C-alpha positions in Angstrom: -22.8 -3.3 73.2 -23.6 -4.4 69.6 -24.8 -8.2 68.7 -22.6 -8.8 65.5 -24.5 -11.5 64.4 -23.8 -13.1 61.2 -19.8 -12.5 61.4 -18.6 -15.5 63.2 -16.8 -17.4 60.6 -15.6 -16.2 57.8 -12.5 -16.1 55.0 -10.5 -13.0 53.6 -10.3 -12.8 49.9 -6.8 -11.1 50.2 -4.9 -10.8 46.7 -7.9 -9.6 44.3 -8.6 -6.1 44.6 -5.9 -5.7 47.5 -2.3 -6.9 47.4 -2.5 -7.6 44.1 0.4 -8.4 42.1 -1.2 -8.0 38.3 -3.5 -4.5 38.6 -4.9 -5.8 34.9 -8.3 -6.7 34.0 -7.4 -9.8 33.2 -6.5 -10.7 37.2 -9.5 -8.6 38.6 -11.7 -10.5 36.3 -10.8 -13.7 37.3 -9.2 -14.2 40.8 -12.4 -14.3 42.6 -15.9 -15.1 40.9 -19.1 -15.8 41.8 -18.3 -19.7 41.8 -15.7 -18.7 44.9 -18.2 -17.0 46.6 -20.5 -20.1 46.2 -18.0 -22.6 47.4 -17.4 -20.3 50.6 -21.0 -20.5 51.5 -20.9 -24.2 51.0 -18.5 -24.6 53.3 -20.6 -23.4 56.7 -19.2 -19.8 56.5 -21.6 -16.7 56.9 -19.2 -13.7 55.8 -16.3 -12.6 53.8 -14.0 -9.9 54.1 -13.1 -7.7 51.4 -10.1 -6.4 51.1 -9.8 -3.2 48.9 -7.3 -1.0 47.8 -7.9 2.5 47.2 -6.2 2.5 43.8 -8.5 0.0 42.8 -11.5 3.1 43.0 -9.6 6.5 42.6 -6.1 7.3 41.1 -4.0 9.5 42.1 -3.8 12.0 39.6 -7.2 12.6 40.0 -8.3 13.0 43.5 -12.0 12.8 44.7 -13.3 11.5 41.1 -14.0 7.6 41.7 -13.7 4.5 39.1 -16.8 2.9 38.2 -15.3 -0.3 36.7 -13.2 -0.4 40.0 -16.6 -0.3 42.4 -18.1 -2.9 39.8 -15.7 -5.7 41.8 -17.2 -4.2 45.1 -20.5 -4.6 43.6 -20.0 -7.6 42.2 -18.7 -9.3 45.5 -21.6 -7.9 47.5 -24.3 -9.0 44.9 -22.6 -12.8 44.9 -23.0 -12.6 48.8 -26.6 -11.5 48.5 -27.2 -14.6 46.6 -25.5 -17.1 48.4 -26.3 -15.8 52.1 -22.8 -14.4 53.1 -22.4 -11.0 55.0 -19.5 -9.0 53.5 -17.2 -6.6 55.4 -15.5 -4.0 53.1 -11.8 -3.8 54.4 -10.0 -0.4 53.2 -6.8 -2.3 53.2 -4.7 0.4 51.4 -5.4 4.1 51.9 -4.2 7.1 49.9 -0.8 7.7 51.4 -1.1 4.7 53.9 -0.5 1.0 53.8 0.9 -1.3 56.1 3.6 -2.7 53.8 5.0 0.9 53.0 6.0 2.5 56.3 8.8 4.6 55.1 6.6 5.9 52.4 3.4 6.5 54.3 1.7 10.3 54.8 -1.4 9.8 55.3 -1.2 11.3 59.2 0.9 14.4 58.1 -1.1 15.4 54.8 -4.5 17.3 55.4 -5.3 16.4 51.6 -4.4 12.5 51.9 -7.1 12.6 55.3 -9.5 14.5 52.9 -9.1 12.2 50.3 -9.8 8.9 53.0 -12.9 10.5 54.5 -14.4 11.7 51.0 -13.7 7.9 50.3 -15.8 6.6 53.1 -18.4 8.9 52.2 -18.9 7.7 48.9 -18.9 4.2 50.0 -21.6 5.6 52.7 -23.6 7.0 49.7 -23.4 4.0 47.7 -24.2 1.1 50.1 -26.8 3.4 52.4 -29.4 0.8 51.2 -28.0 -2.0 52.3 -29.0 -3.4 55.6 -26.7 -5.0 58.5 -24.9 -7.6 56.3 -22.6 -4.7 55.3 -20.5 -3.4 57.0 -17.1 -0.7 56.5 -13.8 -1.5 58.3 -11.8 2.0 58.5 -8.3 0.9 57.8 -6.4 -2.1 58.1 -3.7 -2.6 60.3 -2.4 0.9 61.4 1.3 1.4 62.4 2.3 4.2 64.0 4.6 5.7 67.5 1.2 5.6 69.0 -2.3 5.9 68.9 -2.9 9.8 69.2 -2.9 10.7 65.1 -5.1 7.6 64.3 -7.3 8.6 67.1 -7.9 11.7 65.5 -8.5 10.5 61.7 -10.5 7.5 62.9 -13.0 9.9 64.8 -12.8 12.3 61.6 -13.7 9.6 59.0 -16.5 8.1 61.7 -17.9 11.1 62.0 -18.4 11.9 57.7 -19.9 8.4 57.5 -22.3 9.4 60.0 -23.3 12.3 58.1 -24.8 9.8 55.6 -25.6 6.3 57.0 -26.2 6.9 61.1 -26.3 2.9 61.4 -23.9 1.3 59.3 -21.8 -0.8 61.7 -18.4 0.4 61.5 -15.5 -1.5 62.7 -12.1 -0.2 64.2 -8.9 -1.3 65.2 -5.7 -0.6 67.0 -2.1 0.3 66.5 0.7 -1.5 65.4 -1.2 -4.0 63.0 -4.5 -4.3 64.9 -2.5 -5.6 68.0 -4.4 -6.9 71.0 -2.1 -4.9 73.1 -3.3 -1.6 71.5 -7.2 -1.6 71.6 -7.0 0.0 75.2 -5.4 2.9 73.5 -8.3 4.0 71.1 -10.2 6.9 72.6 -13.9 6.2 73.8 -16.2 6.9 71.1 -19.9 7.3 71.7 -21.3 5.3 68.9 -23.6 2.2 69.3 -22.5 0.6 65.9 -19.1 0.1 66.2 -17.0 -3.0 66.6 -13.5 -3.3 67.2 -10.9 -5.8 65.6 -7.8 -7.5 66.1 -5.4 -9.9 64.0 -3.9 -12.9 65.7 -0.8 -14.8 64.3 1.1 -15.7 67.6 3.6 -16.7 67.9 4.8 -15.4 64.7 7.5 -17.3 64.6 5.0 -20.4 64.2 2.4 -18.3 61.9 5.0 -16.8 59.6 8.2 -19.2 59.6 10.4 -19.4 56.1 8.1 -16.1 55.4 9.9 -14.2 52.3 9.1 -10.8 53.9 11.0 -11.7 57.1 14.5 -11.2 57.3 14.4 -13.2 60.3 12.8 -15.5 59.7 13.1 -16.1 55.4 15.8 -18.5 56.1 14.9 -20.3 59.4 16.9 -24.0 59.4 14.1 -25.6 61.6 10.2 -26.6 61.8 8.3 -24.5 64.5 5.5 -27.2 65.4 2.5 -26.6 67.6 2.3 -27.4 70.1 5.9 -26.8 71.4 7.8 -27.1 74.8 11.0 -26.5 76.1 13.1 -28.4 73.6 12.0 -26.4 70.8 12.5 -23.3 73.0 16.1 -24.2 73.5 17.0 -24.8 69.8 14.8 -21.2 69.0 16.8 -19.2 71.5 20.4 -20.8 70.3 19.6 -19.7 66.7 19.7 -16.1 66.8 19.8 -13.6 69.9 17.4 -11.2 67.8 15.0 -13.4 67.9 14.3 -12.8 71.7 13.8 -9.3 71.3 11.5 -9.2 68.3 9.4 -12.1 68.7 8.0 -14.0 71.6 7.9 -17.4 72.2 7.7 -19.2 75.7 8.9 -22.6 76.3 5.1 -24.0 76.0 3.5 -23.0 73.2 0.0 -24.3 73.6 -3.8 -23.4 73.7 -3.3 -21.9 77.2 -0.5 -20.0 75.6 -3.0 -18.3 72.9 -5.9 -17.9 75.5 -2.8 -15.5 77.4 -2.2 -13.4 74.5 -5.7 -13.1 73.6 -6.1 -11.9 77.1 -5.9 -8.1 76.5 -8.6 -7.8 73.8 -11.0 -9.9 76.6 -10.0 -7.4 79.1 -10.6 -4.6 76.7 -14.0 -5.8 75.7 -15.0 -6.3 79.3 -14.1 -3.0 80.6 -15.6 -1.0 77.7 -18.7 -3.3 77.0 -17.9 -3.8 73.1 -17.9 -6.3 70.8 -14.6 -8.0 69.4 -14.0 -9.4 65.6 -10.9 -11.0 65.0 -10.4 -9.8 61.2 -7.2 -12.2 60.5 -5.8 -15.1 61.7 -4.3 -18.1 59.8 -0.6 -19.9 59.5 1.9 -19.9 56.4 2.0 -22.9 54.2 5.9 -23.5 55.1 4.4 -24.6 58.3 4.2 -28.2 59.1 0.4 -29.7 58.2 -0.4 -30.8 61.3 0.9 -28.1 63.3 -1.6 -25.8 61.0 -4.4 -27.4 61.8 -3.7 -27.6 65.8 -3.1 -24.2 65.6 -6.1 -23.5 63.8 -8.6 -25.8 66.2 -7.1 -24.5 69.4 -7.6 -20.6 68.2 -11.0 -21.2 66.6 -12.1 -23.3 69.9 -11.1 -19.8 72.0 -12.7 -17.5 69.8 -15.8 -19.2 70.0 -16.1 -19.8 73.6 -15.3 -15.7 73.7 -17.7 -15.2 71.3 -15.6 -13.6 69.2 -16.6 -13.9 65.3 -13.2 -14.1 62.8 -12.2 -14.2 59.3 -9.2 -16.6 58.1 -6.6 -15.4 56.1 -6.9 -16.2 53.4 -9.0 -17.7 50.8 -6.4 -17.9 47.7 -2.8 -18.1 47.5 -0.6 -15.2 49.2 1.3 -17.9 51.2 -1.8 -18.7 53.5 -4.0 -20.4 51.4 -7.6 -22.0 51.8 -7.5 -23.2 48.2 -5.0 -23.3 45.0 -4.7 -20.9 42.1 -7.6 -22.9 40.3 -9.9 -22.7 43.7 -9.4 -26.4 44.6 -9.5 -27.1 48.4 -6.1 -27.9 49.7 -7.0 -29.6 52.7 -10.4 -30.3 53.8 -10.0 -30.6 57.5 -8.9 -27.1 57.6 -11.7 -25.7 55.8 -14.1 -27.8 58.7 -12.0 -25.8 61.4 -12.2 -22.8 60.2 -15.9 -22.8 58.9 -17.0 -23.9 62.8 -17.9 -27.5 61.5 -17.6 -30.0 64.3 -15.0 -32.5 63.8 -14.7 -36.0 64.5 
């Protein structure tokens, strides 16, 4: 089992060169700056996870030709992290022909040309960053959503083989199907590679962490607050509001730290059975949730991940409905920062 040192408490840089609402230079130059990396380091974090959309690096009408102006943002972030002693994960958040939020349009898993582009892009990363040490890690693809894991197993192995042709030792992170669910890790094929780490995302219970989210049809108009921890009274209200809740979202009569532990258990079992290292690449609570519930949920999950020795990165640093800071990089809640950065809370 690989020791994943230096990746115990981190933060995602969502909204910068991934899931951005403005593809212009002004946004890319200003959303994340060196001062932001300095601030993250000052919190006591040890790493960042950098989501990257392929379009920043490669145009669809010029496949296999890579844009230096796009790689400059990746290079800058790597350099800033080096200056402030932070490790970094390069997460391919969107690949040619695939994004977790455009499922009806995805063609990656059925198009060999797109798969070649995906593999070649990873080989470009491998060539560019071969000289970096264990401070830099690759994450193959964010939140796979497929009918089953068969096609992802085939493509991920090809991507790993492509990287290994160039860099034999780089740590590579791979996640399971259905938005990096803990419940699909066991579907991943066994790969004989000592430098693999297995990731999952944790947003349970979803009705708490995504309450009133504009992109969730059942939750965007939610008429009541979901608190944490919660008891049977809230459970009964939840059940009475919409029959579809029961089919789409898990929510027990008692939702507390032990509920979170039970949800983590499939990942814990997978790691023990395979003797592999786990990493939680995303977790968080939407800013519509009551702040006290937000803090308690983060505290309980952080405690559990620490108990099991699982590194993690909170979603996310700035804006994006799950913020640590506002548009001007001002901290929104100091206690939340202390919780997610593993500082002791009195």
